[in-house]
NUTITOR-871784 format. One record per atom (N, C-alpha, C): x, y, z; residue in one letter. Coordinates in steps of 0.05 Angstrom, whole numbers, padded with zeros to 5 digits, always signed. Example, Ala and Ser with C-alpha at 12.3 -4.5 7.8 and 13.67 -1.06 7.14 Angstrom:
<atoms>
+00264-00114+00156a;+00246-00090+00156a;+00264-00066+00156a;+00257-00045+00142s;+00273-00021+00143s;+00258+00001+00157s;
</atoms>
This chain:
<atoms>
+00700-00789+02240m;+00710-00778+02209m;+00721-00751+02214m;+00741-00745+02198e;+00756-00724+02203e;+00742-00703+02185e;+00739-00682+02197e;+00724-00662+02180e;+00745-00637+02168e;+00736-00634+02144f;+00752-00618+02128f;+00736-00587+02124f;+00755-00569+02133q;+00739-00543+02131q;+00739-00535+02102q;+00714-00528+02093r;+00708-00521+02067r;+00717-00494+02058r;+00737-00490+02044s;+00749-00464+02030s;+00733-00453+02013s;+00730-00427+02012t;+00713-00414+01993t;+00737-00404+01968t;+00733-00413+01943v;+00751-00407+01922v;+00739-00383+01910v;+00756-00364+01908p;+00746-00337+01897p;+00737-00342+01867p;+00713-00332+01857r;+00704-00335+01834r;+00716-00315+01811r;+00728-00327+01792k;+00744-00311+01771k;+00722-00290+01760k;+00735-00265+01755n;+00715-00244+01745n;+00711-00251+01717n;+00681-00250+01712v;+00673-00255+01688v;+00663-00226+01673v;+00673-00221+01650i;+00668-00198+01637i;+00645-00200+01618i;+00623-00183+01629e;+00594-00185+01611e;+00592-00157+01600e;+00580-00154+01577f;+00574-00128+01567f;+00543-00127+01560f;+00532-00105+01572r;+00504-00103+01566r;+00498-00072+01558r;+00488-00071+01531p;+00482-00091+01516p;+00507-00109+01504p;+00502-00129+01491p;+00528-00144+01480p;+00547-00126+01464p;+00569-00135+01460l;+00594-00117+01450l;+00586-00110+01422l;+00575-00132+01406y;+00573-00129+01379y;+00546-00111+01372y;+00527-00106+01393k;+00509-00085+01389k;+00518-00060+01396k;+00535-00059+01415q;+00548-00033+01421q;+00561-00021+01401q;+00575-00038+01382r;+00592-00028+01361r;+00571-00017+01336r;+00545-00029+01333y;+00530-00022+01313y;+00515+00001+01323y;+00509+00004+01348f;+00496+00027+01362f;+00514+00055+01357f;+00542+00048+01360f;+00559+00068+01354f;+00557+00083+01328f;+00557+00061+01306v;+00555+00073+01280v;+00530+00086+01273v;+00506+00076+01290k;+00482+00090+01287k;+00481+00117+01296k;+00496+00122+01316d;+00500+00149+01330d;+00518+00170+01313d;+00535+00156+01295i;+00555+00171+01275i;+00535+00179+01255i;+00516+00160+01245v;+00498+00167+01223v;+00479+00190+01233v;+00468+00187+01258n;+00450+00208+01267n;+00464+00238+01270n;+00488+00238+01274q;+00503+00262+01280q;+00513+00270+01253q;+00520+00257+01235y;+00530+00268+01207y;+00512+00268+01187y;+00495+00250+01185k;+00473+00250+01167k;+00483+00243+01139k;+00499+00225+01134p;+00510+00215+01111p;+00488+00205+01093p;+00491+00210+01066k;+00470+00201+01046k;+00481+00171+01033k;+00505+00167+01034k;+00514+00141+01023k;+00530+00128+01041k;+00524+00103+01052v;+00541+00089+01069v;+00547+00062+01056v;+00573+00054+01060a;+00580+00025+01055a;+00596+00011+01077a;+00587-00015+01084d;+00600-00025+01104d;+00613-00052+01090d;+00642-00050+01097l;+00661-00068+01087l;+00664-00092+01107l;+00657-00114+01093g;+00657-00139+01113g;+00632-00142+01127g;+00611-00135+01112c;+00585-00133+01126c;+00576-00159+01137c;+00582-00183+01133g;+00574-00207+01144g;+00546-00210+01139g;+00528-00214+01157n;+00500-00218+01151n;+00482-00195+01153n;+00500-00175+01144a;+00484-00150+01138a;+00465-00137+01160a;+00470-00142+01186t;+00455-00137+01210t;+00457-00105+01210t;+00479-00092+01206l;+00486-00061+01210l;+00469-00049+01189l;+00465-00061+01164l;+00455-00046+01141l;+00425-00050+01147l;+00417-00073+01158c;+00388-00071+01163c;+00380-00054+01186c;+00399-00043+01203m;+00392-00021+01223m;+00395+00006+01214m;+00414+00012+01192l;+00414+00036+01180l;+00396+00042+01159l;+00378+00024+01149k;+00360+00031+01128k;+00339+00046+01140k;+00336+00047+01165f;+00310+00065+01179f;+00322+00094+01182f;+00345+00101+01177h;+00352+00128+01176h;+00343+00143+01152h;+00328+00163+01157s;+00316+00179+01132s;+00339+00194+01119s;+00359+00198+01128c;+00383+00213+01114c;+00393+00194+01095c;+00397+00170+01099v;+00409+00150+01080v;+00396+00140+01055v;+00410+00148+01034q;+00396+00143+01008q;+00409+00120+00990q;+00429+00109+01003e;+00446+00090+00986e;+00464+00073+01008e;+00454+00045+01011l;+00467+00030+01029l;+00483+00009+01011l;+00509+00005+01021v;+00523-00018+01008v;+00539-00034+01022v;+00531-00061+01020g;+00547-00078+01036g;+00568-00096+01024g;+00592-00103+01030v;+00611-00116+01018v;+00622-00139+01034v;+00621-00164+01025d;+00633-00186+01041d;+00646-00207+01020d;+00668-00220+01027l;+00680-00240+01009l;+00666-00266+01012l;+00650-00272+01031l;+00638-00297+01032l;+00612-00292+01023l;+00606-00304+00995m;+00580-00300+00980m;+00556-00313+00999m;+00565-00338+01006d;+00545-00354+01015d;+00533-00342+01042d;+00550-00327+01057r;+00536-00316+01080r;+00517-00292+01072r;+00519-00280+01051l;+00503-00260+01041l;+00479-00271+01033l;+00481-00293+01013l;+00455-00302+01000l;+00442-00316+01022l;+00451-00328+01042d;+00436-00343+01065d;+00421-00324+01082d;+00430-00297+01083w;+00418-00277+01098w;+00390-00276+01088w;+00371-00267+01108n;+00344-00268+01100n;+00337-00239+01088n;+00338-00242+01061s;+00336-00217+01046s;+00312-00201+01050s;+00291-00215+01062d;+00266-00201+01067d;+00270-00177+01088d;+00289-00177+01103k;+00294-00155+01121k;+00307-00135+01109k;+00318-00138+01085l;+00331-00114+01072l;+00315-00103+01045l;+00292-00118+01046s;+00273-00113+01021s;+00249-00096+01034s;+00237-00079+01018p;+00212-00062+01023p;+00189-00080+01033p;+00176-00076+01059s;+00159-00085+01066s;+00128-00074+01060s;+00107-00085+01066i;+00078-00074+01060i;+00079-00045+01072i;+00089-00045+01098g;+00088-00017+01110g;+00104+00004+01096g;+00126-00004+01082d;+00140+00016+01069d;+00129+00026+01043d;+00110+00009+01034h;+00093+00018+01013h;+00070+00034+01018h;+00057+00030+01043l;+00036+00043+01054l;+00046+00073+01064l;+00070+00073+01073g;+00082+00098+01087g;+00110+00101+01075g;+00111+00111+01049p;+00135+00113+01039p;+00154+00134+01053p;+00180+00127+01050r;+00198+00150+01058r;+00199+00172+01045r;+00212+00192+01055d;+00214+00221+01040d;+00233+00217+01017d;+00256+00207+01023l;+00275+00203+01002l;+00278+00178+00990l;+00293+00172+00966d;+00293+00145+00954d;+00316+00131+00973d;+00316+00103+00972l;+00335+00084+00986l;+00339+00062+00968l;+00364+00056+00962s;+00374+00033+00947s;+00395+00018+00964s;+00395-00008+00965i;+00408-00027+00978i;+00422-00044+00959i;+00451-00052+00961v;+00460-00066+00945v;+00481-00085+00964v;+00481-00111+00955l;+00501-00125+00970l;+00521-00140+00950l;+00545-00138+00954y;+00566-00143+00937y;+00581-00168+00946y;+00589-00186+00929r;+00615-00206+00937r;+00635-00194+00932r;+00656-00192+00947g;+00681-00179+00941g;+00696-00175+00965g;+00725-00167+00962s;+00743-00163+00982s;+00749-00130+00985s;+00751-00125+01016a;+00755-00100+01020a;+00782-00088+01009a;+00799-00102+00995v;+00825-00093+00988v;+00821-00093+00957v;+00799-00094+00942e;+00794-00097+00915e;+00779-00072+00908e;+00789-00059+00886k;+00782-00030+00875k;+00755-00036+00862k;+00734-00021+00866d;+00707-00020+00849d;+00699+00007+00851d;+00697+00015+00824s;+00691+00042+00824s;+00661+00054+00831s;+00646+00031+00835r;+00615+00040+00848r;+00617+00048+00876r;+00642+00044+00889l;+00642+00053+00920l;+00653+00082+00919l;+00662+00094+00896l;+00672+00121+00896l;+00650+00140+00904l;+00658+00162+00920g;+00640+00182+00927g;+00623+00176+00953g;+00628+00158+00966f;+00613+00155+00992f;+00618+00171+01015f;+00598+00176+01031d;+00602+00195+01052d;+00612+00181+01077d;+00607+00155+01083l;+00616+00142+01102l;+00622+00113+01095l;+00643+00104+01102i;+00651+00072+01098i;+00660+00060+01129i;+00644+00042+01136t;+00651+00026+01159t;+00666-00001+01155t;+00684-00004+01174c;+00698-00029+01171c;+00697-00039+01203c;+00672-00051+01208i;+00672-00065+01238i;+00682-00091+01241i;+00701-00091+01257e;+00717-00117+01266e;+00724-00132+01235e;+00740-00116+01221l;+00749-00127+01194l;+00779-00130+01194l;+00793-00110+01199i;+00822-00109+01191i;+00840-00133+01202i;+00826-00141+01229e;+00842-00162+01240e;+00839-00190+01228e;+00824-00191+01207h;+00820-00218+01191h;+00838-00215+01165h;+00851-00196+01162l;+00867-00190+01140l;+00896-00200+01141l;+00908-00211+01123d;+00934-00220+01129d;+00953-00198+01126d;+00980-00198+01127s;+01000-00177+01120s;+00995-00165+01093s;+00996-00183+01076e;+00992-00173+01046e;+00967-00155+01042e;+00945-00166+01053d;+00919-00151+01049d;+00919-00125+01067d;+00929-00128+01087l;+00930-00104+01108l;+00947-00082+01095l;+00971-00087+01080a;+00984-00068+01067a;+00969-00053+01046a;+00949-00069+01032k;+00932-00060+01008k;+00914-00041+01019k;+00903-00049+01045f;+00875-00042+01054f;+00875-00005+01053f;+00897+00008+01066p;+00895+00037+01064p;+00893+00049+01038p;+00905+00037+01017e;+00909+00050+00992e;+00883+00049+00977e;+00868+00022+00980v;+00839+00017+00972v;+00817+00036+00984v;+00818+00034+01006v;+00796+00047+01026v;+00800+00080+01025v;+00825+00086+01034f;+00830+00118+01039f;+00841+00127+01011f;+00854+00113+00995g;+00867+00130+00970g;+00846+00126+00947g;+00837+00103+00942y;+00816+00097+00922y;+00790+00105+00924y;+00773+00093+00948f;+00748+00100+00953f;+00748+00128+00964f;+00765+00135+00982s;+00767+00163+00991s;+00740+00175+00998s;+00727+00161+01018p;+00699+00175+01028p;+00706+00196+01048p;+00681+00205+01053g;+00684+00231+01074g;+00691+00222+01098g;+00681+00199+01109m;+00690+00189+01136m;+00695+00158+01135m;+00715+00150+01149v;+00717+00119+01154v;+00714+00115+01184v;+00702+00092+01190v;+00701+00083+01221v;+00709+00053+01217v;+00731+00052+01235i;+00744+00026+01236i;+00746+00014+01262i;+00736-00008+01270s;+00736-00017+01297s;+00752-00046+01294s;+00767-00053+01318t;+00785-00072+01319t;+00788-00081+01348t;+00792-00108+01354p;+00795-00114+01385p;+00820-00097+01397p;+00822-00094+01423n;+00841-00082+01437n;+00854-00100+01453n;+00876-00113+01447s;+00891-00136+01456s;+00899-00127+01487s;+00901-00099+01493d;+00904-00095+01522d;+00882-00102+01541d;+00859-00107+01530f;+00837-00117+01544f;+00836-00148+01548f;+00851-00164+01534n;+00848-00190+01532n;+00856-00208+01556n;+00874-00198+01576p;+00877-00209+01599p;+00856-00211+01616p;+00837-00195+01614l;+00811-00196+01630l;+00791-00220+01623l;+00799-00231+01601f;+00780-00254+01589f;+00790-00280+01603f;+00778-00297+01612p;+00788-00325+01619p;+00810-00339+01603p;+00806-00336+01574a;+00833-00344+01565a;+00841-00324+01549a;+00863-00318+01552s;+00878-00290+01541s;+00894-00298+01516s;+00874-00304+01495t;+00885-00311+01466t;+00871-00295+01451t;+00873-00298+01424f;+00859-00283+01407f;+00831-00291+01406f;+00813-00272+01401r;+00785-00274+01408r;+00770-00291+01387r;+00782-00294+01363n;+00772-00308+01340n;+00794-00321+01327n;+00790-00346+01323s;+00811-00364+01308s;+00817-00354+01283s;+00801-00340+01269d;+00806-00326+01241d;+00827-00302+01243d;+00829-00290+01270h;+00842-00265+01269h;+00872-00270+01263h;+00884-00253+01246k;+00909-00254+01240k;+00928-00239+01258k;+00914-00219+01273f;+00931-00204+01293f;+00915-00191+01311f;+00919-00182+01334e;+00904-00165+01351e;+00919-00146+01362e;+00915-00116+01356w;+00933-00095+01367w;+00923-00088+01394w;+00946-00077+01408n;+00942-00059+01432n;+00937-00028+01423n;+00926-00015+01443q;+00920+00013+01435q;+00942+00027+01422q;+00968+00023+01430t;+00991+00040+01419t;+00995+00032+01389t;+00990+00003+01382q;+00997-00004+01356q;+00972+00003+01340q;+00948+00002+01345f;+00927+00012+01329f;+00932+00042+01326f;+00934+00056+01346q;+00933+00088+01339q;+00960+00092+01324q;+00981+00082+01327h;+01006+00087+01312h;+00999+00080+01282h;+00985+00054+01273w;+00979+00052+01245w;+00957+00070+01237w;+00939+00078+01253a;+00917+00091+01241a;+00922+00125+01240a;+00945+00131+01258s;+00953+00160+01251s;+00971+00161+01227s;+00987+00141+01219n;+01003+00141+01197n;+00982+00138+01171n;+00964+00124+01172v;+00949+00126+01149v;+00932+00153+01148v;+00924+00164+01167a;+00912+00184+01168a;+00930+00207+01155a;+00954+00211+01163k;+00973+00230+01151k;+00977+00228+01122k;+00978+00200+01116l;+00985+00194+01089l;+00965+00204+01064l;+00941+00198+01075y;+00918+00202+01058y;+00899+00229+01065y;+00909+00248+01078s;+00898+00275+01085s;+00874+00269+01101s;+00873+00252+01125y;+00851+00251+01137y;+00858+00258+01168y;+00839+00265+01185t;+00843+00268+01214t;+00836+00241+01225t;+00839+00236+01251v;+00831+00211+01264v;+00830+00219+01294v;+00811+00209+01306e;+00807+00210+01335e;+00799+00182+01345e;+00806+00177+01369f;+00803+00148+01379f;+00784+00145+01404f;+00767+00127+01403t;+00751+00119+01419t;+00745+00089+01422t;+00721+00080+01434g;+00712+00057+01431g;+00693+00049+01446g;+00686+00020+01449v;+00660+00014+01460v;+00671-00015+01480v;+00652-00016+01498g;+00661-00038+01518g;+00676-00027+01540g;+00663-00014+01560v;+00681+00000+01581v;+00690-00021+01600v;+00715-00019+01607p;+00729-00039+01627p;+00717-00039+01655p;+00720-00055+01670p;+00711-00057+01699p;+00729-00035+01714p;+00718-00021+01729p;+00729+00000+01752p;+00757-00009+01758p;+00764-00034+01763w;+00792-00041+01774w;+00811-00048+01751w;+00800-00040+01727a;+00821-00044+01703a;+00818-00024+01683a;+00812+00000+01691k;+00805+00023+01672k;+00832+00027+01654k;+00856+00020+01664h;+00879+00025+01646h;+00884+00008+01622h;+00864-00010+01620v;+00865-00027+01594v;+00853-00014+01572v;+00835+00005+01573g;+00820+00019+01554g;+00796+00002+01545g;+00780+00012+01524y;+00759-00002+01515y;+00764-00032+01502y;+00747-00048+01506c;+00748-00075+01496c;+00749-00070+01464c;+00732-00057+01453t;+00735-00054+01422t;+00744-00025+01420t;+00767-00024+01405q;+00779+00007+01400q;+00770+00014+01373q;+00764+00041+01369i;+00752+00050+01346i;+00767+00074+01336i;+00772+00078+01314g;+00783+00099+01300g;+00764+00115+01280g;+00758+00141+01283i;+00744+00155+01263i;+00763+00174+01249i;+00758+00168+01225f;+00774+00185+01203f;+00757+00202+01190f;+00765+00225+01188k;+00749+00248+01172k;+00768+00260+01152k;+00760+00262+01127k;+00776+00271+01105k;+00776+00302+01109k;+00801+00312+01103k;+00808+00343+01111k;+00795+00356+01085k;+00780+00378+01088q;+00765+00393+01071q;+00776+00423+01072q;+00776+00432+01047p;+00782+00464+01054p;+00765+00481+01070p;+00740+00469+01067d;+00720+00486+01090d;+00720+00472+01113d;+00728+00480+01136p;+00730+00470+01160p;+00704+00455+01173p;+00681+00468+01160g;+00655+00464+01170g;+00647+00437+01154g;+00660+00430+01131s;+00649+00409+01115s;+00663+00383+01120s;+00653+00360+01119w;+00666+00337+01122w;+00656+00315+01100w;+00633+00317+01085i;+00625+00299+01070i;+00638+00302+01043i;+00648+00284+01031l;+00662+00284+01004l;+00645+00287+00980l;+00647+00307+00963a;+00635+00309+00942a;+00643+00288+00922a;+00623+00283+00900k;+00626+00259+00883k;+00657+00265+00869k;+00673+00246+00858p;+00698+00250+00846p;+00691+00266+00822p;+00712+00285+00821t;+00714+00305+00796t;+00738+00302+00781t;+00744+00315+00760g;+00770+00318+00746g;+00777+00292+00735g;+00801+00287+00740s;+00813+00265+00729s;+00802+00236+00740s;+00793+00238+00762r;+00779+00214+00774r;+00753+00201+00758r;+00740+00223+00747v;+00715+00216+00729v;+00724+00201+00705v;+00746+00211+00692s;+00753+00199+00666s;+00768+00171+00669s;+00773+00165+00692e;+00786+00138+00698e;+00767+00115+00690e;+00775+00092+00680p;+00756+00070+00668p;+00747+00061+00694p;+00719+00052+00691e;+00705+00040+00712e;+00714+00013+00719e;+00718+00008+00748e;+00729-00018+00754e;+00707-00033+00770e;+00698-00056+00761h;+00679-00072+00773h;+00686-00099+00783h;+00700-00099+00806a;+00710-00121+00816a;+00693-00139+00832a;+00670-00126+00840y;+00652-00141+00859y;+00630-00148+00840y;+00616-00170+00854q;+00595-00186+00843q;+00570-00180+00856q;+00548-00170+00842v;+00522-00164+00855v;+00507-00187+00864v;+00498-00185+00889v;+00483-00215+00903v;+00456-00204+00909v;+00452-00178+00912f;+00425-00174+00925f;+00421-00143+00919f;+00397-00135+00909t;+00390-00103+00905t;+00357-00100+00916t;+00354-00081+00924a;+00328-00068+00934a;+00328-00039+00928a;+00303-00034+00922s;+00296-00006+00918s;+00269+00003+00935s;+00271+00024+00952f;+00247+00025+00968f;+00236+00048+00959f;+00203+00048+00962p;+00187+00070+00952p;+00193+00095+00970p;+00183+00117+00954s;+00191+00142+00968s;+00174+00163+00955s;+00173+00186+00976l;+00157+00208+00961l;+00171+00224+00939l;+00194+00214+00933q;+00208+00225+00910q;+00197+00215+00882q;+00185+00189+00884q;+00169+00175+00864q;+00142+00185+00861q;+00133+00197+00839k;+00106+00209+00837k;+00084+00193+00842k;+00083+00170+00836h;+00057+00153+00840h;+00053+00147+00873h;+00078+00145+00883f;+00074+00143+00915f;+00068+00169+00928f;+00082+00189+00915l;+00070+00216+00928l;+00041+00222+00922l;+00033+00217+00900l;+00000+00223+00897l;-00014+00201+00916l;-00004+00177+00919f;-00019+00160+00937f;-00019+00170+00965f;+00001+00178+00975v;+00004+00189+01001v;-00012+00215+01006v;-00010+00231+00983l;-00025+00258+00986l;-00055+00252+00987l;-00063+00237+00969c;-00093+00229+00967c;-00103+00220+00995c;-00085+00199+01006t;-00093+00186+01030t;-00095+00210+01053t;-00074+00227+01054e;-00074+00249+01075e;-00100+00266+01072e;-00104+00274+01048v;-00128+00292+01044v;-00154+00275+01053v;-00157+00253+01047l;-00182+00240+01053l;-00185+00234+01085l;-00162+00232+01096k;-00162+00233+01128k;-00171+00262+01137k;-00159+00279+01128e;-00167+00309+01137e;-00194+00315+01132e;-00204+00307+01110v;-00234+00317+01098v;-00250+00298+01116v;-00248+00273+01123e;-00261+00259+01143e;-00263+00270+01171e;-00239+00277+01179a;-00239+00288+01206a;-00255+00316+01208a;-00251+00330+01187i;-00265+00355+01185i;-00297+00355+01184i;-00305+00331+01167r;-00330+00325+01164r;-00344+00316+01194r;-00329+00299+01207q;-00341+00291+01230q;-00345+00315+01255q;-00323+00333+01253k;-00328+00357+01270k;-00351+00376+01260k;-00353+00376+01234y;-00375+00393+01226y;-00403+00385+01234y;-00403+00360+01228v;-00431+00345+01235v;-00435+00349+01270v;-00416+00344+01284w;-00417+00349+01315w;-00427+00375+01319w;-00414+00393+01305i;-00423+00420+01312i;-00450+00429+01305i;-00458+00419+01280m;-00484+00422+01270m;-00507+00410+01288m;-00500+00389+01302k;-00518+00373+01318k;-00521+00391+01345k;-00500+00403+01353r;-00503+00420+01379r;-00517+00444+01374r;-00516+00456+01350k;-00530+00476+01345k;-00563+00471+01342k;-00568+00447+01329e;-00597+00439+01330e;-00608+00432+01354e;-00590+00425+01376s;-00600+00417+01403s;-00603+00443+01421s;-00599+00467+01410s;-00604+00490+01424s;-00586+00494+01449s;-00557+00478+01449e;-00540+00477+01470e;-00529+00508+01468e;-00519+00517+01494p;-00505+00541+01493p;-00479+00541+01472p;-00474+00563+01462e;-00448+00560+01445e;-00426+00560+01461e;-00405+00550+01450s;-00376+00549+01460s;-00357+00555+01444s;-00333+00556+01449e;-00310+00560+01431e;-00309+00539+01412e;-00318+00515+01422e;-00318+00489+01402e;-00336+00493+01378e;-00354+00509+01379d;-00377+00513+01357d;-00364+00536+01337d;-00344+00547+01341t;-00330+00570+01325t;-00313+00556+01304t;-00305+00571+01282d;-00286+00563+01260d;-00262+00550+01275d;-00251+00563+01297s;-00228+00555+01308s;-00233+00526+01322s;-00257+00521+01334g;-00265+00496+01344g;-00262+00477+01320g;-00273+00482+01295l;-00272+00465+01273l;-00248+00456+01267l;-00226+00477+01268v;-00199+00470+01259v;-00184+00452+01280v;-00188+00459+01306r;-00174+00445+01327r;-00189+00416+01332r;-00176+00396+01334r;-00185+00371+01346r;-00165+00355+01357r;-00174+00338+01374p;-00155+00319+01391p;-00136+00302+01371p;-00111+00300+01378g;-00093+00290+01358g;-00076+00304+01337g;-00090+00327+01336l;-00078+00350+01313l;-00062+00369+01326l;-00036+00371+01322f;-00024+00392+01338f;-00016+00413+01316f;-00028+00440+01322l;-00025+00462+01306l;-00015+00487+01321l;+00005+00502+01312t;+00010+00528+01322t;-00014+00546+01320t;-00011+00570+01334d;-00033+00587+01332d;-00030+00602+01306d;-00004+00607+01292a;-00003+00615+01268a;-00016+00595+01247a;-00014+00571+01248q;-00026+00551+01233q;-00055+00550+01232q;-00065+00556+01256v;-00096+00554+01260v;-00105+00580+01248v;-00092+00605+01253a;-00100+00630+01241a;-00101+00628+01210a;-00081+00614+01197q;-00078+00611+01169q;-00101+00597+01157q;-00107+00576+01172i;-00130+00556+01166i;-00159+00572+01168i;-00161+00589+01188e;-00186+00602+01193e;-00191+00623+01170e;-00170+00636+01160k;-00175+00650+01137k;-00180+00644+01108k;-00178+00615+01105s;-00181+00602+01084s;-00211+00599+01082s;-00224+00594+01056p;-00249+00585+01050p;-00258+00562+01072p;-00287+00567+01080k;-00294+00549+01101k;-00310+00526+01085k;-00308+00503+01102p;-00325+00481+01091p;-00355+00484+01093p;-00373+00473+01079y;-00401+00473+01079y;-00414+00454+01068y;-00437+00453+01073s;-00455+00428+01062s;-00478+00440+01047s;-00487+00423+01025v;-00509+00434+01008v;-00526+00404+01007v;-00547+00405+01020g;-00564+00377+01020g;-00546+00359+01033g;-00539+00336+01019k;-00528+00316+01033k;-00498+00315+01025k;-00487+00334+01013r;-00460+00337+01004r;-00446+00354+01023r;-00418+00346+01028f;-00401+00362+01045f;-00378+00371+01030f;-00373+00397+01029y;-00356+00409+01012y;-00331+00417+01028y;-00307+00413+01021v;-00283+00426+01036v;-00265+00438+01013v;-00263+00463+01013p;-00244+00478+00991p;-00213+00466+00995p;-00204+00460+00973l;-00176+00452+00977l;-00159+00470+00983l;-00161+00493+00980k;-00144+00516+00992k;-00143+00511+01026k;-00166+00503+01034r;-00169+00501+01064r;-00148+00475+01070r;-00153+00456+01059l;-00138+00431+01060l;-00111+00437+01061l;-00099+00452+01043i;-00071+00458+01039i;-00059+00472+01064i;-00079+00483+01076g;-00068+00496+01104g;-00058+00479+01125g;-00065+00455+01123y;-00058+00433+01142y;-00032+00424+01139y;-00014+00423+01158p;+00014+00418+01153p;+00021+00394+01138p;+00013+00370+01143k;+00015+00344+01127k;+00011+00347+01100k;-00013+00360+01092v;-00021+00362+01064v;-00002+00381+01053v;+00004+00403+01065n;+00020+00425+01054n;+00046+00413+01045n;+00056+00399+01065r;+00086+00388+01059r;+00083+00370+01034r;+00063+00360+01030l;+00063+00339+01009l;+00056+00348+00981l;+00048+00377+00982v;+00043+00390+00960v;+00071+00394+00944v;+00077+00388+00922a;+00102+00387+00910a;+00114+00413+00905a;+00097+00436+00896d;+00111+00460+00889d;+00085+00479+00888d;+00094+00505+00881v;+00073+00525+00885v;+00055+00523+00859v;+00061+00516+00838s;+00044+00514+00813s;+00021+00494+00820s;+00031+00470+00831t;+00010+00449+00843t;-00012+00460+00862t;-00001+00476+00877s;-00022+00485+00905s;-00038+00505+00889s;-00027+00523+00871q;-00047+00546+00862q;-00070+00527+00843q;-00061+00509+00830c;-00078+00499+00812c;-00101+00479+00835c;-00093+00470+00854a;-00110+00454+00872a;-00128+00472+00885a;-00120+00501+00892c;-00134+00516+00907c;-00162+00526+00893c;-00167+00520+00867s;-00188+00529+00853s;-00212+00509+00856s;-00205+00485+00872g;-00224+00462+00870g;-00236+00464+00899g;-00257+00444+00902f;-00269+00431+00927f;-00261+00401+00925f;-00265+00390+00953f;-00261+00364+00957f;-00292+00357+00967f;-00305+00337+00951v;-00332+00333+00960v;-00337+00304+00976v;-00349+00304+00997r;-00358+00279+01011r;-00388+00278+01013r;-00400+00252+01015p;-00426+00250+01027p;-00431+00260+01056p;-00450+00276+01059m;-00452+00291+01085m;-00456+00271+01109m;-00474+00247+01107l;-00481+00229+01126l;-00482+00241+01151l;-00503+00257+01160m;-00510+00267+01183m;-00517+00247+01204m;
</atoms>
């Protein structure tokens, strides 16, 4: 039998991204939010609202809006992930948060998106036909005019590295190379008084660095009179007098509990006071038992020892302030903690709304059963 020498066929390079490319795009937006702390964020072409679901955990964000033309995609999304959970009620946010999903197009004007700090368009523009692409800058940059716009789109220079060098999605109307995208973005920025810088996600392999990022990103910042300011103030002057335009249809709304809402503030304040009082009571009982047992005194038996405890991190200045306040004491089976002392603890102090509230509270005591 004739023997054939088995030849080794070189395996074609397979491009893999870790984490996946779509997650890298979302993480990029999260980093932008962490850096600039926008209060109002809108995602045009939000799809299944995954990005909004990630951004709701940012404490700086107070309004999240998602817009997508495919209403079914929004309605099929598990709205529980965008709704307040039990944990959100037990541990409310510091600031209010509202979330709204709209059915609508990125090239339709809706006055409810005026005055936003950040608008994101993640893998959106390549789905627009030539007519809609021509309208897009006027609507987003001219009409909505947010403080910042983040646009991501495929980089066609990268496509030859994939096994099939065609459009990445059958719905894409175009895919630009780096020169084309930067030319378009620079013209838009100049026309609408924005600056733009270019970056991306999806680093190419070492042997193909010349192709650039797999996803190219443009970061547009609205020019401001104050160079240190980037966030756009709410529309003023003639823009306010214009009639409202509501082209979008609301398909989902959610409002989160926060400490800005009085009943949640009182709930959290009472919970924190109870926790501190119980911790103080337990330490007080422990000190009393040590004294009754005639054990040698230590620093733990002093007022400083009563203030400090495992899991409570206080500065020396905070400890000194608490030590100067009226001390807790017991009468019979009742244990008393002056409210003025409780307000010395950072978490309780932060929850006290204003000086008048604290002055009123300082005149009383919090009473618990001693339970020795």
